[in-house]
Structure formats: C-alpha cells, structure tokens
mmJSON file of the N, C-alpha and C atoms, coordinates in Angstrom:
{"data_MODEL":{"atom_site":{
"group_PDB":["ATOM","ATOM","ATOM","ATOM","ATOM","ATOM","ATOM","ATOM","ATOM","ATOM","ATOM","ATOM","ATOM","ATOM","ATOM","ATOM","ATOM","ATOM","ATOM","ATOM","ATOM","ATOM","ATOM","ATOM","ATOM","ATOM","ATOM","ATOM","ATOM","ATOM","ATOM","ATOM","ATOM","ATOM","ATOM","ATOM","ATOM","ATOM","ATOM","ATOM","ATOM","ATOM","ATOM","ATOM","ATOM","ATOM","ATOM","ATOM","ATOM","ATOM","ATOM","ATOM","ATOM","ATOM","ATOM","ATOM","ATOM","ATOM","ATOM","ATOM","ATOM","ATOM","ATOM","ATOM","ATOM","ATOM","ATOM","ATOM","ATOM","ATOM","ATOM","ATOM","ATOM","ATOM","ATOM","ATOM","ATOM","ATOM","ATOM","ATOM","ATOM","ATOM","ATOM","ATOM","ATOM","ATOM","ATOM","ATOM","ATOM","ATOM","ATOM","ATOM","ATOM","ATOM","ATOM","ATOM","ATOM","ATOM","ATOM","ATOM","ATOM","ATOM","ATOM","ATOM","ATOM","ATOM","ATOM","ATOM","ATOM","ATOM","ATOM","ATOM","ATOM","ATOM","ATOM","ATOM","ATOM","ATOM","ATOM","ATOM","ATOM","ATOM","ATOM","ATOM","ATOM","ATOM","ATOM","ATOM","ATOM","ATOM","ATOM","ATOM","ATOM","ATOM","ATOM","ATOM","ATOM","ATOM","ATOM","ATOM","ATOM","ATOM","ATOM","ATOM","ATOM","ATOM","ATOM","ATOM","ATOM","ATOM","ATOM","ATOM","ATOM","ATOM","ATOM","ATOM","ATOM","ATOM","ATOM","ATOM","ATOM","ATOM","ATOM","ATOM","ATOM","ATOM","ATOM","ATOM","ATOM","ATOM","ATOM","ATOM","ATOM","ATOM","ATOM","ATOM","ATOM","ATOM","ATOM","ATOM","ATOM","ATOM","ATOM","ATOM","ATOM","ATOM","ATOM","ATOM","ATOM"],
"id":[1,2,3,4,5,6,7,8,9,10,11,12,13,14,15,16,17,18,19,20,21,22,23,24,25,26,27,28,29,30,31,32,33,34,35,36,37,38,39,40,41,42,43,44,45,46,47,48,49,50,51,52,53,54,55,56,57,58,59,60,61,62,63,64,65,66,67,68,69,70,71,72,73,74,75,76,77,78,79,80,81,82,83,84,85,86,87,88,89,90,91,92,93,94,95,96,97,98,99,100,101,102,103,104,105,106,107,108,109,110,111,112,113,114,115,116,117,118,119,120,121,122,123,124,125,126,127,128,129,130,131,132,133,134,135,136,137,138,139,140,141,142,143,144,145,146,147,148,149,150,151,152,153,154,155,156,157,158,159,160,161,162,163,164,165,166,167,168,169,170,171,172,173,174,175,176,177,178,179,180,181,182,183,184,185,186,187,188,189],
"type_symbol":["N","C","C","N","C","C","N","C","C","N","C","C","N","C","C","N","C","C","N","C","C","N","C","C","N","C","C","N","C","C","N","C","C","N","C","C","N","C","C","N","C","C","N","C","C","N","C","C","N","C","C","N","C","C","N","C","C","N","C","C","N","C","C","N","C","C","N","C","C","N","C","C","N","C","C","N","C","C","N","C","C","N","C","C","N","C","C","N","C","C","N","C","C","N","C","C","N","C","C","N","C","C","N","C","C","N","C","C","N","C","C","N","C","C","N","C","C","N","C","C","N","C","C","N","C","C","N","C","C","N","C","C","N","C","C","N","C","C","N","C","C","N","C","C","N","C","C","N","C","C","N","C","C","N","C","C","N","C","C","N","C","C","N","C","C","N","C","C","N","C","C","N","C","C","N","C","C","N","C","C","N","C","C","N","C","C","N","C","C"],
"label_atom_id":["N","CA","C","N","CA","C","N","CA","C","N","CA","C","N","CA","C","N","CA","C","N","CA","C","N","CA","C","N","CA","C","N","CA","C","N","CA","C","N","CA","C","N","CA","C","N","CA","C","N","CA","C","N","CA","C","N","CA","C","N","CA","C","N","CA","C","N","CA","C","N","CA","C","N","CA","C","N","CA","C","N","CA","C","N","CA","C","N","CA","C","N","CA","C","N","CA","C","N","CA","C","N","CA","C","N","CA","C","N","CA","C","N","CA","C","N","CA","C","N","CA","C","N","CA","C","N","CA","C","N","CA","C","N","CA","C","N","CA","C","N","CA","C","N","CA","C","N","CA","C","N","CA","C","N","CA","C","N","CA","C","N","CA","C","N","CA","C","N","CA","C","N","CA","C","N","CA","C","N","CA","C","N","CA","C","N","CA","C","N","CA","C","N","CA","C","N","CA","C","N","CA","C","N","CA","C","N","CA","C","N","CA","C","N","CA","C","N","CA","C"],
"label_alt_id":[null,null,null,null,null,null,null,null,null,null,null,null,null,null,null,null,null,null,null,null,null,null,null,null,null,null,null,null,null,null,null,null,null,null,null,null,null,null,null,null,null,null,null,null,null,null,null,null,null,null,null,null,null,null,null,null,null,null,null,null,null,null,null,null,null,null,null,null,null,null,null,null,null,null,null,null,null,null,null,null,null,null,null,null,null,null,null,null,null,null,null,null,null,null,null,null,null,null,null,null,null,null,null,null,null,null,null,null,null,null,null,null,null,null,null,null,null,null,null,null,null,null,null,null,null,null,null,null,null,null,null,null,null,null,null,null,null,null,null,null,null,null,null,null,null,null,null,null,null,null,null,null,null,null,null,null,null,null,null,null,null,null,null,null,null,null,null,null,null,null,null,null,null,null,null,null,null,null,null,null,null,null,null,null,null,null,null,null,null],
"label_comp_id":["MET","MET","MET","SER","SER","SER","ASN","ASN","ASN","ALA","ALA","ALA","PRO","PRO","PRO","LEU","LEU","LEU","PHE","PHE","PHE","THR","THR","THR","SER","SER","SER","SER","SER","SER","LEU","LEU","LEU","PRO","PRO","PRO","PHE","PHE","PHE","LEU","LEU","LEU","ILE","ILE","ILE","THR","THR","THR","TRP","TRP","TRP","LYS","LYS","LYS","ASN","ASN","ASN","TRP","TRP","TRP","ILE","ILE","ILE","PHE","PHE","PHE","ASP","ASP","ASP","VAL","VAL","VAL","PRO","PRO","PRO","ASN","ASN","ASN","THR","THR","THR","ALA","ALA","ALA","THR","THR","THR","MET","MET","MET","ARG","ARG","ARG","GLY","GLY","GLY","VAL","VAL","VAL","MET","MET","MET","MET","MET","MET","GLY","GLY","GLY","ALA","ALA","ALA","ALA","ALA","ALA","LEU","LEU","LEU","GLY","GLY","GLY","ALA","ALA","ALA","ILE","ILE","ILE","ALA","ALA","ALA","LEU","LEU","LEU","ALA","ALA","ALA","VAL","VAL","VAL","ARG","ARG","ARG","THR","THR","THR","LEU","LEU","LEU","MET","MET","MET","GLY","GLY","GLY","ILE","ILE","ILE","GLU","GLU","GLU","ARG","ARG","ARG","GLY","GLY","GLY","TYR","TYR","TYR","LEU","LEU","LEU","ARG","ARG","ARG","GLY","GLY","GLY","GLY","GLY","GLY","GLY","GLY","GLY","ALA","ALA","ALA","ASP","ASP","ASP"],
"label_asym_id":["A","A","A","A","A","A","A","A","A","A","A","A","A","A","A","A","A","A","A","A","A","A","A","A","A","A","A","A","A","A","A","A","A","A","A","A","A","A","A","A","A","A","A","A","A","A","A","A","A","A","A","A","A","A","A","A","A","A","A","A","A","A","A","A","A","A","A","A","A","A","A","A","A","A","A","A","A","A","A","A","A","A","A","A","A","A","A","A","A","A","A","A","A","A","A","A","A","A","A","A","A","A","A","A","A","A","A","A","A","A","A","A","A","A","A","A","A","A","A","A","A","A","A","A","A","A","A","A","A","A","A","A","A","A","A","A","A","A","A","A","A","A","A","A","A","A","A","A","A","A","A","A","A","A","A","A","A","A","A","A","A","A","A","A","A","A","A","A","A","A","A","A","A","A","A","A","A","A","A","A","A","A","A","A","A","A","A","A","A"],
"label_entity_id":["1","1","1","1","1","1","1","1","1","1","1","1","1","1","1","1","1","1","1","1","1","1","1","1","1","1","1","1","1","1","1","1","1","1","1","1","1","1","1","1","1","1","1","1","1","1","1","1","1","1","1","1","1","1","1","1","1","1","1","1","1","1","1","1","1","1","1","1","1","1","1","1","1","1","1","1","1","1","1","1","1","1","1","1","1","1","1","1","1","1","1","1","1","1","1","1","1","1","1","1","1","1","1","1","1","1","1","1","1","1","1","1","1","1","1","1","1","1","1","1","1","1","1","1","1","1","1","1","1","1","1","1","1","1","1","1","1","1","1","1","1","1","1","1","1","1","1","1","1","1","1","1","1","1","1","1","1","1","1","1","1","1","1","1","1","1","1","1","1","1","1","1","1","1","1","1","1","1","1","1","1","1","1","1","1","1","1","1","1"],
"label_seq_id":[1,1,1,2,2,2,3,3,3,4,4,4,5,5,5,6,6,6,7,7,7,8,8,8,9,9,9,10,10,10,11,11,11,12,12,12,13,13,13,14,14,14,15,15,15,16,16,16,17,17,17,18,18,18,19,19,19,20,20,20,21,21,21,22,22,22,23,23,23,24,24,24,25,25,25,26,26,26,27,27,27,28,28,28,29,29,29,30,30,30,31,31,31,32,32,32,33,33,33,34,34,34,35,35,35,36,36,36,37,37,37,38,38,38,39,39,39,40,40,40,41,41,41,42,42,42,43,43,43,44,44,44,45,45,45,46,46,46,47,47,47,48,48,48,49,49,49,50,50,50,51,51,51,52,52,52,53,53,53,54,54,54,55,55,55,56,56,56,57,57,57,58,58,58,59,59,59,60,60,60,61,61,61,62,62,62,63,63,63],
"pdbx_PDB_ins_code":[null,null,null,null,null,null,null,null,null,null,null,null,null,null,null,null,null,null,null,null,null,null,null,null,null,null,null,null,null,null,null,null,null,null,null,null,null,null,null,null,null,null,null,null,null,null,null,null,null,null,null,null,null,null,null,null,null,null,null,null,null,null,null,null,null,null,null,null,null,null,null,null,null,null,null,null,null,null,null,null,null,null,null,null,null,null,null,null,null,null,null,null,null,null,null,null,null,null,null,null,null,null,null,null,null,null,null,null,null,null,null,null,null,null,null,null,null,null,null,null,null,null,null,null,null,null,null,null,null,null,null,null,null,null,null,null,null,null,null,null,null,null,null,null,null,null,null,null,null,null,null,null,null,null,null,null,null,null,null,null,null,null,null,null,null,null,null,null,null,null,null,null,null,null,null,null,null,null,null,null,null,null,null,null,null,null,null,null,null],
"Cartn_x":[75.963,75.551,76.391,77.639,78.483,78.194,77.46,77.105,75.773,75.049,73.768,73.995,73.17,73.368,73.317,72.495,72.394,73.724,74.358,75.616,76.771,76.811,77.935,77.898,76.715,76.645,76.892,76.421,76.586,77.893,78.416,79.659,80.628,81.291,82.151,83.374,83.819,84.978,84.642,83.352,82.937,83.355,83.411,83.83,85.294,86.124,87.541,87.721,86.994,87.08,86.623,85.523,85.003,86.02,86.613,87.609,88.811,89.249,90.383,90.039,88.843,88.436,88.339,87.8,87.675,89.009,89.956,91.249,92.244,92.437,93.537,93.158,92.263,91.994,91.315,90.434,89.733,90.704,91.629,92.616,93.532,93.952,94.822,94.102,92.844,92.076,91.916,91.599,91.425,92.737,93.848,95.141,95.419,95.11,95.309,94.436,93.19,92.278,92.767,93.194,93.668,94.954,95.863,97.097,96.796,95.863,95.48,94.84,93.975,93.349,94.378,95.332,96.372,97.258,97.643,98.462,97.699,96.418,95.603,95.487,95.319,95.234,96.555,97.656,98.974,99.199,98.843,99.015,98.159,96.935,96.067,96.617,97.156,97.735,98.942,99.789,100.974,100.552,99.579,99.107,98.474,97.757,97.137,98.191,99.174,100.226,101.088,101.269,102.063,101.251,99.954,99.104,98.697,98.914,98.551,97.061,96.517,95.112,94.25,93.407,92.565,91.297,90.848,89.643,88.396,87.348,86.1,85.354,85.342,84.528,85.145,86.448,87.088,86.986,86.47,86.351,87.559,87.714,88.828,88.439,87.241,86.804,87.402,86.925,87.412,86.909,87.812,87.434,87.286],
"Cartn_y":[-69.574,-69.842,-70.968,-71.04,-72.087,-73.452,-73.51,-74.795,-75.329,-74.539,-74.981,-76.077,-77.112,-78.223,-77.8,-76.812,-76.365,-75.794,-74.994,-74.371,-75.361,-76.239,-77.179,-78.206,-78.57,-79.555,-78.921,-77.692,-77.066,-76.283,-75.808,-75.03,-75.587,-76.695,-77.317,-76.479,-75.598,-74.753,-73.718,-73.499,-72.531,-72.964,-74.253,-74.77,-74.416,-74.556,-74.222,-72.739,-71.897,-70.457,-70.096,-70.709,-70.421,-70.806,-71.973,-72.415,-71.48,-71.015,-70.095,-68.766,-68.253,-66.972,-67.081,-68.186,-68.344,-68.644,-69.182,-69.522,-68.371,-67.773,-66.823,-65.389,-64.704,-63.312,-63.172,-64.091,-64.015,-64.183,-65.11,-65.326,-64.118,-63.551,-62.374,-61.193,-61.01,-59.92,-60.103,-61.306,-61.553,-61.375,-61.747,-61.526,-60.04,-59.263,-57.819,-57.177,-57.6,-57.062,-57.414,-58.651,-59.073,-58.345,-58.142,-57.414,-55.957,-55.347,-53.968,-53.838,-54.787,-54.759,-54.97,-55.85,-56.102,-54.878,-54.234,-53.022,-51.904,-51.777,-50.771,-51.04,-52.303,-52.654,-52.397,-52.703,-52.449,-50.948,-50.172,-48.72,-48.136,-48.604,-48.123,-48.503,-49.709,-50.135,-49.285,-48.989,-48.163,-46.753,-46.189,-44.841,-44.804,-45.848,-45.896,-46.021,-46.874,-47.053,-45.802,-45.05,-43.824,-42.64,-42.804,-41.725,-40.728,-41.04,-40.126,-40.236,-41.419,-41.665,-41.174,-40.185,-39.621,-40.433,-41.094,-41.902,-41.117,-41.816,-41.201,-40.573,-41.22,-40.763,-39.59,-39.411,-38.313,-36.996,-37.033,-35.795,-35.572,-34.389,-34.078,-33.02,-32.492,-31.428,-30.103,-29.057,-27.715,-27.321,-26.847,-26.449,-24.951],
"Cartn_z":[-10.604,-11.954,-12.544,-12.178,-12.75,-12.147,-11.053,-10.456,-10.964,-11.748,-12.276,-13.316,-13.314,-14.254,-15.722,-16.048,-17.435,-17.923,-17.108,-17.513,-17.492,-16.512,-16.435,-17.552,-18.007,-19.09,-20.456,-20.649,-21.962,-22.088,-20.98,-20.994,-19.951,-20.244,-19.226,-18.853,-19.755,-19.433,-18.361,-18.127,-17.12,-15.719,-15.475,-14.169,-13.913,-14.936,-14.794,-14.511,-15.217,-14.993,-13.593,-13.154,-11.817,-10.754,-10.897,-9.918,-9.891,-11.066,-11.105,-10.44,-10.724,-10.135,-8.622,-8.126,-6.681,-6.014,-6.745,-6.143,-6.199,-7.357,-7.526,-7.129,-7.834,-7.463,-6.101,-5.775,-4.5,-3.341,-3.455,-2.395,-2.259,-3.371,-3.318,-2.679,-3.002,-2.411,-0.916,-0.491,0.942,1.699,1.095,1.751,1.904,0.888,0.972,2.032,2.116,3.13,4.523,4.712,6.034,6.426,5.479,5.802,6.128,5.415,5.714,7.086,7.436,8.76,9.861,9.631,10.635,10.821,9.726,9.839,10.537,10.261,10.936,12.424,12.796,14.215,14.927,14.268,14.867,15.026,14.012,14.095,15.212,15.358,16.43,17.793,17.918,19.197,19.56,18.586,18.856,19.252,18.54,18.869,20.252,20.624,21.941,23.03,22.829,23.833,23.993,22.923,22.997,23.511,23.632,24.125,23.07,21.819,20.734,20.419,20.511,20.19,21.341,21.077,22.122,22.325,21.331,21.456,21.1,20.83,20.394,21.57,22.712,23.826,24.586,24.535,25.259,24.513,23.355,22.595,21.72,21.286,20.409,19.406,19.6,18.715,19.135,18.514,18.843,20.223,21.052,22.42,22.521],
"occupancy":[1.0,1.0,1.0,1.0,1.0,1.0,1.0,1.0,1.0,1.0,1.0,1.0,1.0,1.0,1.0,1.0,1.0,1.0,1.0,1.0,1.0,1.0,1.0,1.0,1.0,1.0,1.0,1.0,1.0,1.0,1.0,1.0,1.0,1.0,1.0,1.0,1.0,1.0,1.0,1.0,1.0,1.0,1.0,1.0,1.0,1.0,1.0,1.0,1.0,1.0,1.0,1.0,1.0,1.0,1.0,1.0,1.0,1.0,1.0,1.0,1.0,1.0,1.0,1.0,1.0,1.0,1.0,1.0,1.0,1.0,1.0,1.0,1.0,1.0,1.0,1.0,1.0,1.0,1.0,1.0,1.0,1.0,1.0,1.0,1.0,1.0,1.0,1.0,1.0,1.0,1.0,1.0,1.0,1.0,1.0,1.0,1.0,1.0,1.0,1.0,1.0,1.0,1.0,1.0,1.0,1.0,1.0,1.0,1.0,1.0,1.0,1.0,1.0,1.0,1.0,1.0,1.0,1.0,1.0,1.0,1.0,1.0,1.0,1.0,1.0,1.0,1.0,1.0,1.0,1.0,1.0,1.0,1.0,1.0,1.0,1.0,1.0,1.0,1.0,1.0,1.0,1.0,1.0,1.0,1.0,1.0,1.0,1.0,1.0,1.0,1.0,1.0,1.0,1.0,1.0,1.0,1.0,1.0,1.0,1.0,1.0,1.0,1.0,1.0,1.0,1.0,1.0,1.0,1.0,1.0,1.0,1.0,1.0,1.0,1.0,1.0,1.0,1.0,1.0,1.0,1.0,1.0,1.0,1.0,1.0,1.0,1.0,1.0,1.0],
"B_iso_or_equiv":[0.0,0.0,0.0,0.0,0.0,0.0,0.0,0.0,0.0,0.0,0.0,0.0,0.0,0.0,0.0,0.0,0.0,0.0,0.0,0.0,0.0,0.0,0.0,0.0,0.0,0.0,0.0,0.0,0.0,0.0,0.0,0.0,0.0,0.0,0.0,0.0,0.0,0.0,0.0,0.0,0.0,0.0,0.0,0.0,0.0,0.0,0.0,0.0,0.0,0.0,0.0,0.0,0.0,0.0,0.0,0.0,0.0,0.0,0.0,0.0,0.0,0.0,0.0,0.0,0.0,0.0,0.0,0.0,0.0,0.0,0.0,0.0,0.0,0.0,0.0,0.0,0.0,0.0,0.0,0.0,0.0,0.0,0.0,0.0,0.0,0.0,0.0,0.0,0.0,0.0,0.0,0.0,0.0,0.0,0.0,0.0,0.0,0.0,0.0,0.0,0.0,0.0,0.0,0.0,0.0,0.0,0.0,0.0,0.0,0.0,0.0,0.0,0.0,0.0,0.0,0.0,0.0,0.0,0.0,0.0,0.0,0.0,0.0,0.0,0.0,0.0,0.0,0.0,0.0,0.0,0.0,0.0,0.0,0.0,0.0,0.0,0.0,0.0,0.0,0.0,0.0,0.0,0.0,0.0,0.0,0.0,0.0,0.0,0.0,0.0,0.0,0.0,0.0,0.0,0.0,0.0,0.0,0.0,0.0,0.0,0.0,0.0,0.0,0.0,0.0,0.0,0.0,0.0,0.0,0.0,0.0,0.0,0.0,0.0,0.0,0.0,0.0,0.0,0.0,0.0,0.0,0.0,0.0,0.0,0.0,0.0,0.0,0.0,0.0],
"pdbx_formal_charge":[null,null,null,null,null,null,null,null,null,null,null,null,null,null,null,null,null,null,null,null,null,null,null,null,null,null,null,null,null,null,null,null,null,null,null,null,null,null,null,null,null,null,null,null,null,null,null,null,null,null,null,null,null,null,null,null,null,null,null,null,null,null,null,null,null,null,null,null,null,null,null,null,null,null,null,null,null,null,null,null,null,null,null,null,null,null,null,null,null,null,null,null,null,null,null,null,null,null,null,null,null,null,null,null,null,null,null,null,null,null,null,null,null,null,null,null,null,null,null,null,null,null,null,null,null,null,null,null,null,null,null,null,null,null,null,null,null,null,null,null,null,null,null,null,null,null,null,null,null,null,null,null,null,null,null,null,null,null,null,null,null,null,null,null,null,null,null,null,null,null,null,null,null,null,null,null,null,null,null,null,null,null,null,null,null,null,null,null,null],
"auth_seq_id":[1,1,1,2,2,2,3,3,3,4,4,4,5,5,5,6,6,6,7,7,7,8,8,8,9,9,9,10,10,10,11,11,11,12,12,12,13,13,13,14,14,14,15,15,15,16,16,16,17,17,17,18,18,18,19,19,19,20,20,20,21,21,21,22,22,22,23,23,23,24,24,24,25,25,25,26,26,26,27,27,27,28,28,28,29,29,29,30,30,30,31,31,31,32,32,32,33,33,33,34,34,34,35,35,35,36,36,36,37,37,37,38,38,38,39,39,39,40,40,40,41,41,41,42,42,42,43,43,43,44,44,44,45,45,45,46,46,46,47,47,47,48,48,48,49,49,49,50,50,50,51,51,51,52,52,52,53,53,53,54,54,54,55,55,55,56,56,56,57,57,57,58,58,58,59,59,59,60,60,60,61,61,61,62,62,62,63,63,63],
"auth_comp_id":["MET","MET","MET","SER","SER","SER","ASN","ASN","ASN","ALA","ALA","ALA","PRO","PRO","PRO","LEU","LEU","LEU","PHE","PHE","PHE","THR","THR","THR","SER","SER","SER","SER","SER","SER","LEU","LEU","LEU","PRO","PRO","PRO","PHE","PHE","PHE","LEU","LEU","LEU","ILE","ILE","ILE","THR","THR","THR","TRP","TRP","TRP","LYS","LYS","LYS","ASN","ASN","ASN","TRP","TRP","TRP","ILE","ILE","ILE","PHE","PHE","PHE","ASP","ASP","ASP","VAL","VAL","VAL","PRO","PRO","PRO","ASN","ASN","ASN","THR","THR","THR","ALA","ALA","ALA","THR","THR","THR","MET","MET","MET","ARG","ARG","ARG","GLY","GLY","GLY","VAL","VAL","VAL","MET","MET","MET","MET","MET","MET","GLY","GLY","GLY","ALA","ALA","ALA","ALA","ALA","ALA","LEU","LEU","LEU","GLY","GLY","GLY","ALA","ALA","ALA","ILE","ILE","ILE","ALA","ALA","ALA","LEU","LEU","LEU","ALA","ALA","ALA","VAL","VAL","VAL","ARG","ARG","ARG","THR","THR","THR","LEU","LEU","LEU","MET","MET","MET","GLY","GLY","GLY","ILE","ILE","ILE","GLU","GLU","GLU","ARG","ARG","ARG","GLY","GLY","GLY","TYR","TYR","TYR","LEU","LEU","LEU","ARG","ARG","ARG","GLY","GLY","GLY","GLY","GLY","GLY","GLY","GLY","GLY","ALA","ALA","ALA","ASP","ASP","ASP"],
"auth_asym_id":["A","A","A","A","A","A","A","A","A","A","A","A","A","A","A","A","A","A","A","A","A","A","A","A","A","A","A","A","A","A","A","A","A","A","A","A","A","A","A","A","A","A","A","A","A","A","A","A","A","A","A","A","A","A","A","A","A","A","A","A","A","A","A","A","A","A","A","A","A","A","A","A","A","A","A","A","A","A","A","A","A","A","A","A","A","A","A","A","A","A","A","A","A","A","A","A","A","A","A","A","A","A","A","A","A","A","A","A","A","A","A","A","A","A","A","A","A","A","A","A","A","A","A","A","A","A","A","A","A","A","A","A","A","A","A","A","A","A","A","A","A","A","A","A","A","A","A","A","A","A","A","A","A","A","A","A","A","A","A","A","A","A","A","A","A","A","A","A","A","A","A","A","A","A","A","A","A","A","A","A","A","A","A","A","A","A","A","A","A"],
"auth_atom_id":["N","CA","C","N","CA","C","N","CA","C","N","CA","C","N","CA","C","N","CA","C","N","CA","C","N","CA","C","N","CA","C","N","CA","C","N","CA","C","N","CA","C","N","CA","C","N","CA","C","N","CA","C","N","CA","C","N","CA","C","N","CA","C","N","CA","C","N","CA","C","N","CA","C","N","CA","C","N","CA","C","N","CA","C","N","CA","C","N","CA","C","N","CA","C","N","CA","C","N","CA","C","N","CA","C","N","CA","C","N","CA","C","N","CA","C","N","CA","C","N","CA","C","N","CA","C","N","CA","C","N","CA","C","N","CA","C","N","CA","C","N","CA","C","N","CA","C","N","CA","C","N","CA","C","N","CA","C","N","CA","C","N","CA","C","N","CA","C","N","CA","C","N","CA","C","N","CA","C","N","CA","C","N","CA","C","N","CA","C","N","CA","C","N","CA","C","N","CA","C","N","CA","C","N","CA","C","N","CA","C","N","CA","C","N","CA","C","N","CA","C"],
"pdbx_PDB_model_num":[1,1,1,1,1,1,1,1,1,1,1,1,1,1,1,1,1,1,1,1,1,1,1,1,1,1,1,1,1,1,1,1,1,1,1,1,1,1,1,1,1,1,1,1,1,1,1,1,1,1,1,1,1,1,1,1,1,1,1,1,1,1,1,1,1,1,1,1,1,1,1,1,1,1,1,1,1,1,1,1,1,1,1,1,1,1,1,1,1,1,1,1,1,1,1,1,1,1,1,1,1,1,1,1,1,1,1,1,1,1,1,1,1,1,1,1,1,1,1,1,1,1,1,1,1,1,1,1,1,1,1,1,1,1,1,1,1,1,1,1,1,1,1,1,1,1,1,1,1,1,1,1,1,1,1,1,1,1,1,1,1,1,1,1,1,1,1,1,1,1,1,1,1,1,1,1,1,1,1,1,1,1,1,1,1,1,1,1,1]
}}}
C-alpha cells in the first residue's frame, strides 16, 4: 500500500514509516526466529548424539 502512487504522493511520510517497519522490527523478528531455529537444531543434534532422542519412526509410545 505504501508503494502505490496515490499514497506516496498524498502521504509522503508513509514511505519513511514503511522503511522503518521493514528495517527495524522485521529484522529483529527474523533474527529471533533464526536464533530459535539454530538453538533447536543444536539441541536436537546433542540429544541425537547422546542417544536420548528416540525418533519418530522407532516409536516411543506406551508399550
């Protein structure tokens, strides 16, 4: 919406707001998501190497 000619000509401050939203909060959110995914992958790798992770295909329900 902020790239539409009608909005950019009538509301020029909207471009500044859009750029800030795409730069600051969006970047912080993506960094948090990537760090969470990396920590999850590391935790899964450690559990697998230690033999704690049984895996989906080997079962693990009530016997």
